[in-house]
N, C-alpha and C positions, 0 to 999 in steps of 0.2 A: 409756683407760688401763685398764693389765693388772689382775687380781685382785693381785697382791702390792702393786702402786701402791695402789690402794681399800684395801687391808687397811690399809696402812702411813698413809694420808691419814686413816681412820676413828680409827686411835692416837692419831693428831695429835690430833684432832678432842676425842676422848674425855681423852685423857691415857693414858699408860701405867702398870703398876703401879710404886708409890713415889714416883708424884709426892705433890707438895704440892697440896691442894686449891684449888680456881680461887679462893675468896675470901683465901686466905693468898697466892696468886700476886698478887694485882692487889694487895694490902697491900705486899708485899714490893717490886714493880712500882713503887708509887707513891712506896713512900719511897727508892728509887734515884734517881727522879727529882727527887726533895727534894732529895735529894745533891748530885745532877748542878747543878740551879741553884742550890745553896748555894758549891760550887767556882766556878763559873764568878762568882757573885757576889762572893766575895774576889779572883777574879783582878780582875775588871774594876774594883774598888775600889782595888786595889792601881795599877794602869796609869793611872787617873783622875785620880791624884795627881800623875804626872809629865806631862812633854812628850808622853808618848810616841802618845796618841792625833792630836794636832796634827804625828807629823813627817810626813805625807803632805805638808801644805804647803809644807814646805821643805825635804825629799830630793826634789828638782825631777825627778832623773830614774831615777824608780822607779816600776814598774805600780802603787803605794799613790797617787801622784801623777798620773799617768794616769787612774786609777778615778775620782778626785773629780773633775776637769777635765770628764771625760765626763759625770759626773752632773751638773756645772754646767751643760753644756752643753744639756741636757733640761731642767733646772728654766727655762733663759732662752727655753725655748719650741720647741727645735729637737727635737719630739716623734720624729717619724719619722729622725733621722740623715741629713738632706738634704746639709747641707753636714758630711760624714761626720767623727766624731771620729777624729784618729791624735797619738799623741803625738809630740811632737819633742825625741828623746833627742841627744846629743852624738852619738854612735857613728853612728846613722843619718847623719846630716852628713858625716863623716867617710867615707861608703861611696857615698853618691850624694846629689844634689839629690830635693825631695819629688816634684815632676812624674816622676821614674825608679822612686821608689818605688813609686807609684801604678803607674805600669805591670809593675812585680816583681812587685804583689800580684794583678794582675788589673783592675785600676781601683780608683778612689779610693772608689767608695761600697760595697766590702764593709765590713762592721764589722771592726775591728782584732781582737776575739775574740767568742767568744759572749755574745750580749747583756744575759743574763738579769740579770747583778750588777748593773752601772753603773745600770740602770733600778731596782732595787732599791735601790743605794746613793740615787740620785734622791728615789725614794718618802722611804725612812727617813731623809733630810735633812728633805724638807718636814716629815715629822711630827716631825719633834725640834727645828725650828727653826734649822736648819745646825747641829744640835750633833755633831762627831765623836765627840764621847764618847758619845752619845745613840744615835750607830747604832752603836757597837762594843757597846754593852750592850746594844742590840737583839737585834744577831748571836748575842752569848754565851745569851741567852734563849731564842733560838731553836735554840740548838747543846744545850740542856738535855734538847731532844724528843728527840735521837738515840738514846738507850738506850732510846727506845720502839720505834723502828723495828727496833734491834738485836736485841731481846726478840722480835719477830716471827719475824725472821727465822731466830735460832736455833731458837724454837719448832718454825717449819714443819719444819726440816731434823731438828731432835734431840727436844728435849721443853722443859718449861717450866722445869723446874731448868737448864737449860743456857741457856733465853730468859733466866734473872734473871741468872746469874754473864755472859753476855755484854753486857746490858744495864748491869752495874755496872764491867765491863771501859772500858765506853765513856764512861762518867758521867766517871770520874777519869783517861782518858789524857789527858795533861799536852801532846804537839801538837798536838791536837784540839783542846783548851781556849784555847791559845797562839792559835791561826790563827782561832779565831773571834773572838779578840779584833784581828784585824788586819784592813785595809782591801784585803785582796784574797778572791780568789772559792773561795778551795780548800777550806775548809770546807764547801762547798755540796754537790758532790759525794758524800761519805762520808753524808751525808743523803738526798739526793734518790734516787742510784744502788742504796741497797738498798731504798728504799722501793720504787722499780720492781721490784727482784726479789721484793721479798713479794707484790705485786699480780700479778706472774707467776706464781708458783705458785699463789698462789689462782684466778687463771683457768684453770691448768693442772688442776686441783682440780675446779672446780667447770662447767667447761664452759662459765660463762655468759657469754655476748657483751657483758654490761652489765660484768662482771669483765676482760673482753677490751680492752673499748673504756679502759676505767679505767688497764687496764697500760699500753696503748698511749701513754697520754695521760701518763701520769709517765715513759714511757721520753723522750716529747718536751720535758716538762718541764726533765728530765737534761740533754738535749744542749743545749738553751738556755742550761742553766749552765756546759757543759764540750765541748768539740767530741771528745774522744776516746769517748765511750759511741757516737757513730755508729758503729765496730766493732762493737759489740754488738748494736746494732738488728735487722739482720737474720737474725743468729744468735737472739734471742727471736722473732721471728715463727716462724722455722722450729721453734722449740720448741715456741711453743704448738701450731702446725698437726700435729707428730707427736705432742704428746699425746694430740689426738682421732683418733689414726690408726685406730679401728677403724670411722672414719665417715668417707667422703671428703668429706660435706656438713659435717660438724662440724669437721673440721679447716680447711676453708677458712672457714668462718663465724667459726671461732676468731681465725684469720691476718688474715683480711679487716676483722674488727673490732678488734683491735689496731691494724692501720694505719691505720683509720679515727681511732684514739683518737690515735694518735700524729701525722696530718696535720689533725687540730684543734688539738694541742696547740701546733702551730709554725705555724699558719695566720696570725697575727700578725705574723713574720718572712716568711713569702712574700709578705704584703699591702703590708709596708713594703719590700721588695725591688723590688716589681713597681712601687711607688708612684714609687722614687727610681732605678729603671733598675739596678739591680744584676743579676745572675744570680740566676733564683727561688729556686735553692736552696745559694745562697753561707752561711755563716754565721761565717767568721773566716778571715784571712789568714796565720794564724800557723804554720801546716803547713808551707811552704815552708822558711822558715828556722829552725825547731824541729829538722826532720830534716838541715838541713847543719851545726848548732851541735854537733848529737849524733854525726853518724856520719862528717864527715869525716875522711879521715886524717891531716890538717895541725890538727885540733882538739883540744880540751880536753872529752868529752863529759861531764864531773861539774862542776855549779856553773854560770857564766855567765861564757865566754873567745869571743870574737869570732875566728874561725879568720880567716885571710889567703884562704881561699878563699870565705869568704860573698860576696864583692862577686861576682867573676867568676864564680859558678856561677847568680847571680841572674840577672846579665845576659846569659849564655846560656841558661839557661832561660826568659826572657822571658815569665814570666807561667807557663809549662807547668808544671805540679805535675810530671808525669811524666818530664821532659828534667831537674827538678832531683833526683830520685830519680838518673838515669843518670847524670848528673853529679857526685854525691857521689859515688856507688860508683866512679866512673873514678878518683877522687884515690888510689884502694889499687893503681893500675895493675895488676890482676888478681888482685893477691894476696889468696887468701880467708883466708889466716893472718890478716894483718894486722887485715882486718874482724872476723874471729871473734875477734880481742885486744882491740878496742875494745869488744864487744860482751858479752866477759867481764867486763872492765874496770867496765861499768854494772850487771853484776848482781852485783858485790863492791861495787859503792858503793849499791845496792838492799839488801844484807845488811848492810852495815857499821852501827852504830849510831849514830853521828855524823849528826847533824843538819845538812848542809849547807844555810848558809843563801843566800837569794834575796833580795833587797829586804827579808827580813826574815831574823831569825835569834834561835833557840830558848835559844840561849845567853845572848841579851841579855836576852829573855825571863825567861828566869831570875832574871838578878841582879835588876829591878824586882819579881816577883811569887813571893812566899813558897810559893804554890800551886804552882807548876811545879817546884819544888825538890825537894819531896815526890812529884810524881805520876808514877805509872808512865809508861815512854816506848818508845820502839822496841828497844830492848834487853831487854825484858821480851815486847811484845806478840809479836817475830820466832820465838824459840824457841817460848815456848806455841801458837803459831797454826800453827807448822808441825807440831810434834809431834801438836796435834790433828788437823790433816789425814790424818797418816798412822795414826793409830790409830782417827778417828772417821769419815773421809770413807764411804760406802758407794755401790754403785751403784744408785741411785736418780734418778729423774730429777730429785728436787731437787737435788744434788750435782753433777749433769750440768750443770744449768742454772747456779749458782752459781758451783762449782769451776771445770768441765772448761771452758763458755763464758764467762761473765763473767771469769772468773778471768785464764784466756788472753787475752782482749780486753785486760782491766786491764795482763796483764802486756807486751803487745803495744805498747799503747800508751806505756808507761813507757819501753822499749827505744825507741820511733820517736821522740823525744827525748832532749834532756840528763836528766840526774838532779839531782835537786833535794829536799830535803826534802819541799818543802808538794806536791810532785807526788806523793810517794808515800803521801800519806795516803788516795790512792783503797782502798788495797789492806787499810788499816786494820779496816773494818768485816768482811771476812772472815779477817782474823786472829784478830779479838776474837769472833767467832762458831765458829772453828775450837777455837779456846784452850779456849771454854766447852763445846764440847763432847766435847774429851779430856779435861778436868778431871772432866764426869761421868761420862765411860766410865771413868776410871780408879778412882773410886769405886766405882763396879756391881763392876769386877774384885774390888776388896777387899773389898769387902761379900759377894763370890759367892765368896770364896776364890780367886780365878784372880789367885794373887801374880804368874804370869810373865806375864801382860796388862801389869798396873801397873809392873813393873819396867821391862819394854819401853819404856812408855811414859816413866818417869823416867829411862833410858838417852838415850833420844832428845832429850828436852828437855837433857841434859847435853851430849852433843854438836854438838848446835846451838847450843847456847851457848856451844860452845868453838870452833865454826866462827868463829859472828858475832863475838866478842869478840877473838879469838886470830887466825885464820888470814886472814877477809875482811877487816878493816881496810886501809883506807888510809892509813898514816900521812903522806905527804908533804901531804894532805890539811891537815892539822891547822894547818902553817905556811905554807900558799898566802894571800898578803896578799888581805883583803875575804872567805876562807872560815875560816880560821881563828878570826881576831877581824874581826866586820862589823864597818869605822869607820863606813860611813854613818850608822846608828842611831845614836850617839853623838854625832857630829857636827851631823845633823840636830836631834838632840835638844839639844845646844847654842843652835844656831841658833833653835828657838822661844823658850828663854827669854830669850836677848839681844834677841829682837822684842817679848818683854813687858818691857823692862826688868830682868828678874830676873839678872843680871850674874854673882851670887854662886852660883847653881844652874848656870848655862853654864860658869862657870869648875869646881865641880865636878865635871860632867859629862866635862869635857876631860878634869879630873886620872885618874877612872875610866877614860877609855880609856889615858892614858900609862902608869898602871897595868898594865894588860893586854898594854898593848905592849913594854914593859919595855927590854930593849935587845937586841930583835931587830933584826938587818940588814934582813930581808927587810921591814919596816915602816918603814924611814929615812925615806922622803919622807911619810908619815901623819905621824911625830913633828914632821918638819919644820911641816907642817899645822897641827898642835897648837900648837905654837910660834907661827905667825904667829896662829891663832882668841885662843888666850890674849892675845896682846899689843893685838889689837884691842879687847878685849873688856874688857881691863884699863883703856882707853884710852877707852872710850866712858862705862865707868862712873865714872871720875874726872872726866868732863865733865859728868856728870849730879850727881855729888857737888859738883864747884865751882859749877855753879848755883844749888844747897839751899844755899849757904854753908859747905859742910863742906869747908874748904880742906886742913888738915891731913892726911885721909883721901884727897882728892883728890891732892896729890903724891905720896902713897905710892906709890898706882895710877901715875900716870904717870912717876914713876921704874923700876917694875916693868914697865911697858910700854916704855920706854925701853929697858931693859935685854935684852926680847925683841927689839927690830927692828937693836939693834945684833946681836945673832949672826946675826940672818935677813940684813941687809945684808953683814957677813963671810963668810957662808957664800955667801950669791950672788958675790960678787967670787971665792971660791975655786973656785965651779963655772963660772965664765965668765959667768956670766947679769946683764951689768952693766943693762939694765933694769930688772930685780927688783930690782936693788941698789939702784937710785935708788929706787923706790919706800920701800922700807924705810925709808932716810935719811931721805927727806921726811918719811913717818910719824913718826920719832924727832924730827926739828926741829921737830915739831906740838905736841909731850906738853913737851920739852925746849928751847927754844929759846937757851937762855943756858948756859956752862959748858965745859968741857975737852971733853965728849961731844958736844956740838955742836959746836964749833968741830973735832974730828976728823971727825964727821958730814960737814962744810962742803967737808974737803979731799978726801974721797972723793968727793963730789959732784963736786969742780971735775977730777976726773981723768977 
């Protein structure tokens, strides 16, 4: 370390003038962690009163369901994944056979994604007696520790005051709380990757081989949680070596110790791959599809829309990741401007405060949880964080690692694939830390009468806020089906209630969806699906009531179901779908076999 870096490290350890005392800091951090736990407890209580924790069971075309199924295969005894789990989504069947997909992936034995989270889910299910509510509450409890990591990262980059502010922002950040309560892995990287950064900074400061091993191990665990940290790992090792540049042997020792820790952490993956015959360092098969969907000229890089070129590119690449990149870029026919236009669109989506749903929707979560309605979100985190970067970042080793190397790799990982709200959670710790640094710097500027610096900070926040909320938003996203309103969570929740014979709650859920859809033409197909489900649930509820001897209530429900089947049957006739019309009229006759409407239904069936 240079003398200046040593001085900064000493100041960080001792605390700078004006900082709160160590005991006050500890009490402040404890209070923040308690608040974080309380926020998550209230959110967990809100969602556990609904069908939401059990949505992965009925939402079969989702990563939620895939994580649950993968965890179940582990609990059934396939600990190594010898019969490697892969989801069976309908869109996959439309592109290729399962055997062909194995060829596209480079082999069946390669994990579908980085494996840490499914194994965590399996362990959590075993510990909670197969309770999905228990798994989500456990995740929320672990998430309450995130402010501690944010505190230590901000303290190392700035001071203890910034650490407390960063911890507070992390404690109440709505999208992070929401995703900690879902059966998705995206809450783990914002916890594990900042932890690795803290340990890397500590190892660089101390020069200790033990600290370097721990830092490397933390990187390895983060890699097992999500593949994109692999972009950062070589840069992290280089940073450790350069931090000991005054001694060639010290540089080599630090880098080697970190590499050893990294290999130790991923050794279970290496041993498993060797045992099942997968490529030794293979961790996931997601890269090819992600790059095509996020970068092909005929695709939609925001949300999840399947580009027509996906199948042809995968077939041409035949398992080669390099050929996937070449073939995807070839879809632009040499037009650099079009390719840059796609990247610019993704950057706008990364700035846009709108939470683009995928598998789960933050807007749906807000409708269930009062906590989320009042929690700060990306619309606040982005302007505060970027303004903090502008005013508070410095040319010091810590900032080079966190903002320069890690920040650049995180942004590259986001641009590599499609843009979704849950993917950009990975940059939230950086935004929280630099927002804290900026706020503390602005307060210090006001105290020392440097009003121009404080005014510049306020102006930067205002400009960034206007850019984010006025210039950057992609308005068409709000009207796109399954993006503006994420239909599957409503229908999957209704299916959960129906499977439990709670038809009143199922119909209430569908009524909420109908209210959201309103008369939007882009959701016409979804409105028909709601009609169909409502008719089916009323018919099933009527049969239950009839069996319970409540004939009058049952007949009212049967009449309502028949109304729905009649509308659906006539709509199917108008659209020329005779097979579906037959199905609806037959269902009508099942609940209303006599009367004029039944006679009309038989006349239609006779046609």
